[in-house]
C-alpha positions as CSV (number, residue, x, y, z in Angstrom):
1,M,-0.1,0.0,0.0
2,N,1.5,3.4,-1.0
3,T,2.0,6.1,1.6
4,K,-0.9,8.4,0.3
5,R,-3.4,5.5,0.3
6,W,-2.3,4.5,3.8
7,V,-2.7,8.1,5.2
8,T,-6.2,8.3,3.5
9,T,-7.2,5.0,5.1
10,V,-5.9,5.9,8.5
11,A,-7.7,9.3,8.2
12,G,-10.9,7.5,7.3
13,V,-10.7,5.3,10.3
14,A,-9.9,8.3,12.5
15,L,-12.9,10.2,11.2
16,A,-15.2,7.2,11.5
17,A,-14.1,6.8,15.1
18,A,-14.9,10.5,15.7
19,G,-18.6,9.8,14.5
20,T,-18.5,11.9,11.4
21,V,-20.4,10.8,8.3
22,V,-18.2,12.6,5.8
23,P,-16.3,10.2,3.5
24,A,-12.6,10.5,4.2
25,A,-11.5,10.6,0.5
26,T,-12.1,14.4,0.2
27,A,-12.5,15.5,3.8
28,S,-9.5,16.7,5.8
29,A,-9.1,16.9,9.4
30,A,-8.2,20.5,10.2
31,P,-6.5,22.0,13.2
32,T,-9.3,23.5,15.4
33,Y,-9.8,27.2,14.8
34,D,-12.6,29.7,15.3
35,C,-14.5,31.5,12.4
36,V,-17.2,34.1,12.5
37,V,-20.2,34.4,10.2
38,T,-20.0,37.5,7.9
39,T,-23.6,37.6,6.6
40,T,-27.1,37.5,7.9
41,G,-29.4,34.5,7.2
42,V,-26.7,31.9,6.6
43,P,-27.9,28.2,6.4
44,V,-26.3,25.7,8.7
45,Y,-26.4,22.1,7.3
46,D,-26.2,18.7,9.0
47,N,-23.9,17.5,6.1
48,P,-22.0,19.3,3.3
49,T,-24.3,19.8,0.4
50,D,-21.8,18.4,-2.1
51,A,-20.9,15.3,-0.1
52,G,-23.3,13.0,-2.0
53,L,-25.2,12.5,1.4
54,P,-28.6,13.5,2.5
55,Y,-28.5,17.0,4.0
56,H,-30.9,19.4,5.8
57,I,-30.8,22.9,7.0
58,V,-30.7,22.6,10.7
59,A,-30.4,26.2,11.7
60,W,-29.8,29.7,10.3
61,V,-27.1,32.0,11.7
62,N,-26.3,35.7,11.4
63,T,-23.4,38.1,11.3
64,G,-21.2,37.6,14.3
65,Q,-22.1,34.0,15.1
66,K,-19.0,31.9,15.7
67,I,-18.2,28.2,14.8
68,T,-15.3,26.2,16.1
69,V,-14.1,24.3,12.9
70,N,-12.3,21.0,13.1
71,I,-13.1,19.5,9.6
72,E,-12.8,20.9,6.1
73,W,-14.8,19.4,3.2
74,N,-14.2,21.2,-0.1
75,H,-15.7,24.7,0.5
76,Y,-17.6,23.7,3.8
77,R,-16.3,24.1,7.2
78,G,-17.5,21.6,9.8
79,G,-17.6,22.0,13.5
80,V,-19.7,23.2,16.4
81,V,-21.7,26.5,16.0
82,W,-21.4,28.3,19.3
83,G,-24.6,27.7,21.3
84,R,-25.3,24.2,19.7
85,S,-23.8,20.8,20.6
86,D,-23.9,19.1,17.2
87,R,-21.5,19.0,14.3
88,T,-22.7,21.2,11.6
89,Y,-21.4,22.7,8.3
90,I,-21.3,26.3,6.9
91,H,-20.0,27.3,3.4
92,E,-16.7,29.0,3.7
93,N,-17.9,32.1,1.6
94,Y,-19.8,33.2,4.7
95,L,-17.0,32.8,7.2
96,K,-13.7,34.5,8.2
97,K,-11.2,33.6,10.8
98,V,-11.7,35.2,14.2
99,V,-7.9,35.7,14.5
100,G,-6.5,37.5,11.6
101,G,-9.8,37.9,9.8
102,G,-8.6,35.8,6.7
103,R,-10.2,33.0,4.8
104,C,-11.7,30.3,7.1
105,I,-9.1,27.6,6.4
106,G,-6.8,25.7,8.6
């Protein structure tokens, strides 16, 4: 097994153990960091809309709401929205880093 395939397999096992439903092939575990919502009326999803999984809007957030990000899926950032206890996803276009104010990426 080549190194890249081994790392993807190990990452998949780690994500599965963490209880996430996102396939490991295009998800990446990110270092934990905080982002803030920059727009009013942003949908919060239970799964990324482009993951090939069923998804639902579980909440709406507004400017200033924060999310602690610990997974990146394409253009979605997954983590815990402050005030909630479940893992949710928000599109990165509506987020910026709390520290530094740049793009919401790890």
